[in-house]
N, C-alpha and C positions, 0 to 999 in steps of 0.2 A: 504494500499499499504506500509506503514511503517512496518508492521508486515511481509508482503511478503518480503520485502527487507532484513529484519533481518533473515528470514528463509533461503533465498538464501545465504546470506553471511555465515551462518553457514556451508554450503556445499562447500565453497571455497576450493580448493586444492584437491578435489577428483580426482581420476584416473578412466578413462572411457575407455572400451574396443571397438575394432572392432567387428562387428558382420557379420560373413561370413558363409553363408549356414547354418544358426542357431546355430553356434558355436561362443563362445566368444574367441577373439584372442588379445595377447599382443605382442608388438614389442620391440626390443632393443631400438631404437630411439624414443624419445617422442616429443610432441608438448605442450608447456605451453601457454594457454590462459590467457591473462592478462586484467585487468580492465583498459581502456585508460584513466580514470580520476585519477587512482592511479597506474601507471605501475608496481610498485613493488609488487602489489597484485595478486596472481595466482588465476584465476577464476576456471580453470580446467586443468587436465593433460591428454593428449590424445596420442593415438598411432600414429605413423609416418609410413604409410604403405609402403611396398616394391612393386616394379614392379610385383614380383611373386604373392603376395597377391591380387593386382589389377587384375591379370589374373584368380586367382582363384574365385574372386567375380564374374566376368562375367560368368565363367563356371558354378558356382553354380545357378546363376539366370537363365541361359539357361536351366539348368536341370529342374529347378522347373516351368519354363514357361508353359508347357503343362498342368500341373495339375491346375495352378491358372487361366490360361485363360479359362479353363472349368467350373470354378465356376460361377454359375448364377449370372447375373448382379444384381438382386434384392439383393443377399447376399452381394456383394461387396459394394453396395450403403448403405446397412444397416451398415456395418462396418464404412464407411466414415461418415455417420450422428452420429455414436457413437463417432467417433474421434472428431467431431465438439463439441459435448456435453462435452467431457472430457477437451478440450481446454477452453471452457467457465467456467467449474468448476475450472480450474487451471489458469484462465486468469491473476490474479494478480502476481502469482508466475512467469509466463512467461513474463509479464511486467518487473518484477524485474531482470530476467536473461538478458533481453534486455538492462536495464539500466546499468547493470555492465559489460556485455561482449562486447556489441556494442556501449556503450556510448550514449545511446538514453535517452532524457528527458522523464519524466513521460508521457507526452501527445503524444510524438512520438511513445513510446513503446506501449501505449495503442492502437494507430492506427495500428500499425504493427500486433498485436495479433488479433485485430478485423478484419483485412482483411484476415488473415489466416483462421479464422473461416468462413468468408464469401466465401472464395474460397471452403472450404469443402462442404458447403451447396449447392453452385451454381453447382459445378461439379457433385455432386450427382445427382441433378435433371437434368441436361444435359445428363449424362449417361442414365438415365431412358427414356428420350425423344429419344435418339439415339437407345435404345433397342428395340423400337417399330416398327411397320410397316413404312417404308419409302415410300414417295409419288412417285411412278413411274407409267408410262402409262401401262394400262392392254391391250396387244394386243388381238384381237379375237382369241379364241382358245389356249390361253396360260394362264399360271399362273406365273406372273412376280414379282420378289422380289428383294430388295437391302437390304443386311445386313452388319453391321460393325464388323470387326474382330480386335482384338488387334495385335500388331505389333511384339513384342518380348521383348528382354532385351533393357531397357533404361538407359543410363547414365545421371544422373541428377546432374548438377554443379550449385548450387545456389551462390549468392553473399553475401558478409558480410553485406552490408548496409540495406537489408531487410532479415535478417537471419531467421525469421520465416515465414513471409508472402509469399515471393517468394519461400522459400524452400518448404513450404506446397503446394503451388498451383501447382508447377511443379511435385512434387512427387505424390499427391494424384490424379492429373488428369491422370497421367501414370497408377497408380494402379488400379483405379476404372474402366479403360478402359480394364483391363485385362493383362497389361504387368507387367513384373517384373522389378526392379529397383536396380541400384547401385547408392546409394546416397553418393556423396562427398561433405560435407560441406566445406565451407571457413575455412582456417586455423587460420583465425582471430576470428571465431565464432563458433567453432566446439561443444561447450557445448550445445548450442541451438539445434543443430542438434541431438545430443545424447538424449536430452530431448524429442524432438518430437518422435524419435524412440520409446521411452517408450509409448507414446500416441498411436502410431500405434499398439504396441503389445497389449496394454489394450483394444483397440478398436476391436480386433479380426483379425487384419491382421496376416496371418502366418509368423513365424519366416523366413522362406525361401522365402517369397514374396519380400523382399528387403534386401539388404546388406548396413551396415553403414560402410563407409570406409573413415576414416580421414587420411590425409596426405598431402604432399607437391604437389601442381599441376604440378611442374616441374619434379617431380619423377614419379607419377602415371597417370597424366593426358593424356598424349600421348598414353599410354598403353591402357587405358580404351577407348580412341576414336578410335584407331586403331584396336582393337581386332575384328577378323572377325565375331564373334558372337554378337557383339553390334549391335543393330538394329537402334537405334536412340540416339541422344544426345540432351538434353535440357539444355541450357546455358544461364546464364545472367551474365554479366560482362564487361569487357574493349573491346573496338574495336579490339585491337591487338590480344587478346586471341580468341576472336569470330571468327575472320578471320582465325586465325591458326586452330582452330577446323574445321572451314568449308573446309578449304584446306586439312587437314589431312582425314577427313571423306569421301571426294570425291574421293580419291583413293582406289579402291578395294584391299583388302588383300587376300592371298592364302586361298582358302577355303570359301571365302564370296560369298554369292549367291544373295545378295540384294544390292540396292543402299541405303546407309544409309541417314536417314533423320536428319536434323539439324534444331532445333528451338533455335534461337538466339535473344537475346535482348542486345544491346551492347552501350548504353549510349546516351548522347545528348549534345548539346550546346544550350539550349532552351531559345527563346526570348520571352519577353513580350513587345508588342507594346502600348505605351501610346499616345493616340491621342490628339489633342488640344480640342476635345469635350468630354474628359473623366471627370469623377468625380475624382479629383486629390487625395483626401483623401483615396478614395476607391482603387485607383490604387497604391498609397504608401504602403498601407497596404497589398495589394495582392502581390506586388513585394518583400516587406520584407519577408512576410512568405514563399514565393516560393524560395527566394535566400538564406535565413538562417535558415529555418526549418532543424533539423537534421544537422546543420552545413554545408549545401549545399551539403551534400553527397548523393543526390538522382539523378538518371538519368534524372529524370523529373524536377530537380531544375531550377529556372531561374538564368541563368549566363549572360545574356544580357538583358539589358533594352534598348529599342529604342524608344526614346521620340521625339515627335514633337517640333521643335524649338520654337514654340509659347509658350509652357509650360515648356520648358526644365529647365531653371533656377529655377522656383518656385518648380518644381518637386524635384529637387536635394536638394533644401533647406529643404524641408519638410522630405524627405527621410533620409538625413544625421543627422537630428535632432533625429529622431526615432532610426536609427542605432546606434548611439553613446550612447543610453540609454540602449541597449541590455545587459543583465546580462550574463557573461560567467563563467562556473565553473563546479564543479563535477556534473554529471548527476543525482545523486540520491537525490540532493536538488531541490525541485519543485520551489524554487525561481529563478533558472537559466533558461533563455530561451534557451541558447546554452551550450551543453557539449562539449566533446573533439572530435577531429578527431580521427580516428580509431587507428593509430599507428604511430611510429616516422618517418617511411618512408613517409607516407602521410603527415605529418607535415612538413617535409623537402621540399617536392615537392610543397606544396601550398604556403609556404614562398618564395620559388624561383619564382613561377609565381607572387606573389605580388610585388617582386623587379622588375620583368620584365615589369609588369603593370604600376608601377611608371614611367618607362622610356617611356612607350607607351602613357601615359595619365596623368591626374590630380588627386591625391589622395583626396578624400572628406571625407572619414571616415575609421577608422581603420588603417591597414597598417603593421600589425605585430603579434608577439606572444602575448598571453594574460598570466596574472600571474598565477601561480599554478604549482603543480607537474606533472600535466597530459599534454596531447597533446592539449593544448588550443591555439586558434587563435582567434584574434578579428575580428568581421565581418567587411569586408572591401569593400569600393565602390570606383571605379576608373572612373572618368568621362572623356569625350571628347576622346573616344576610336575610332580610325579609323577602318574601316571593315577589313583591311589587318593586323591588329595587332594580335599577338599571342593570347592574352586573349579574343579577339573577336572570334577567330576561334578554339582554342583548348580547350579540356575538362579539367578543373582544378579539379573539384570533391572536392570543399571545398567552405568556406563561402567567395566567392570573386565575386562581381558583376561588370561587364563592362557596362558603360553607353554611349550610342551612340546618337548622334543628328541626326534627320531626318529633311528634308526640308518639307515634307508634308506626307500625309498618303501613297500614292503611293510609295514615296522614302522608307518609313518605311517598307512596306511589301517587297520590293526588298531587303532591309538590312536584314530582318528576314530571308529571304530565301537564303542569302549568307553563306551557311554552308554546309559541307559534311553530317551533321546529319539532322534529321527530326522527333524528338520524340514528345515533347509537345511544345505548344506555347499558348499564350494569347493575347488578344486584349482588352483594355479598351477604350470604346467610347460609347456615347449615340446616335450616327448617325446610322440609320438602313441600309442605303444604304452601309455604310462602312462595316458593319457587314457582309452584303451579299457579298460584294466585297472580304472580307478576306475569307469567306467560300469557295470561288472559287479559290483564289490565294495563300493563306497561305499554303505551303507545309509541312504539319506535320500530324504525326499519331493521336495525340490527341490534338484538338483545343478547347479553352475555351474562353468565352466572359465575361468580367466583373466579373472575379474571378480568383483566383490563378491558376497556371499551374501545381501544385502538387496535390496530394490526389485524384487520379482516384479511383471511387468507383466500386467494382465488380458488374457486371450485367448493370450498368448505363453507364459506361465509359470504354468499351473494350480497353485494354491498349497495345500498341506496336507502332513501328516507322518505317519511311522510310529510304532509303538510308543507310548510315553507322550506323544508329540506330538499325538495325537488320533486321529480316525477317517479321516484322509486324505480329506477332504472335497473338495479340489481346487477351491477357490474361484476364479472366474474361468476355468473350464474347461468342456468340453463335457458332463462328468458331473454338474456341480453342481446344475442345476436338477432333475434326477431326484430329487434327495434331498427335494424339496418337492411331489412328484407320486407317484401310484399307477397303475399299469398296469393296464388292463382289456382283456381279449381277448374279442372277439365273433366268432361264427360264424354265418352264416345259410345253411341248406340251400336250394338254388334248385330 
């Protein structure tokens, strides 16, 4: 890993081009990607696409769609499995890019890259399953079939917090289904997107099967979503942007002949319930890992701990002791448990929420910026938070945990559900009846018992949430590929 970090650092400052219709394009305006641990260091220089280039990208993918959609599924699957192999071979290199561009610690980077590989393997096999005969009733005197067809041009807008795993998952699901893709990486992590484009090309995906379009979302985002030849939008990010995409996509444009499909994952305010019958040490470790892994910058992160009053004080005591021992510093040092938050804007927003939280509750640990030149924040725990408080309700997206006291298990479940979000959640208890009660009453897309609420595994924990957490797309599950396909029913009279 140290050699990989050195190799990646030697490439800092390189300029990357757009890829549109197989052509490389440079723009007058640039985007500088910086290391959030050392903001003065430029990781990569990227093009800032114009609205006209965004339109060209959609047109280019629309033109190539008929050719790509006719490529046999077995060939598309083979290319995707080759991409998985390339990612395995370059795993430590991609780990290092995530460390420097996204501020991920070694272990968080390794998990991100591994999940990207898992998505490639899983969606390849899912597409083989969906390519075969589908189970339909055979009427007497007929030959009946159900086949799946690709949709068309997809706009893929991944987030900066899982800049490889989520980018890979959304992109390859669309491509292996036979769609063409306009990929617009986050402006905070564009180099990782450019590096994955290299993987796709090496794996055998045609240059024209996807466009790499870096640029400001405010400049090109609406253009991509509203283009009449855009067939679907796959988005992961904030609630506000996701709702805007959904609204824009719902309005048909002149010349548009379909209803656009939106696949959106939009964040959460995820609770962990700690019951009086829980193993407290296990619960403390699970809450700590869920709240402060990758600096709390996960849509699945625990930002609310709801604790039974019978164990509330002891839980806080044990948690605070461990949180205060967390080391914060540059992500490329394996000695640090937490690295930086993604940028200065995020740092300011999180610190503002910490000050709000201090007014709404009792500071138990952390409470401000950490030392260093990067965007470092101390892991923060604020106790005695009422359910109407802002840091109980609003997504902070940083290392800030609100702790709330519950009268009993019933009250804890009510508090857990008191949110407009419903992405992940967890319960720590040794009581089987309470587990069954939570299965029925805890309203969240991914529910875990006696383990952390982050770290969904592809294939085992299909991922997606309810309410304002998105369209419950269940990435890494058997329903996901269907979002990039349309079914055609065929009946032949014999």
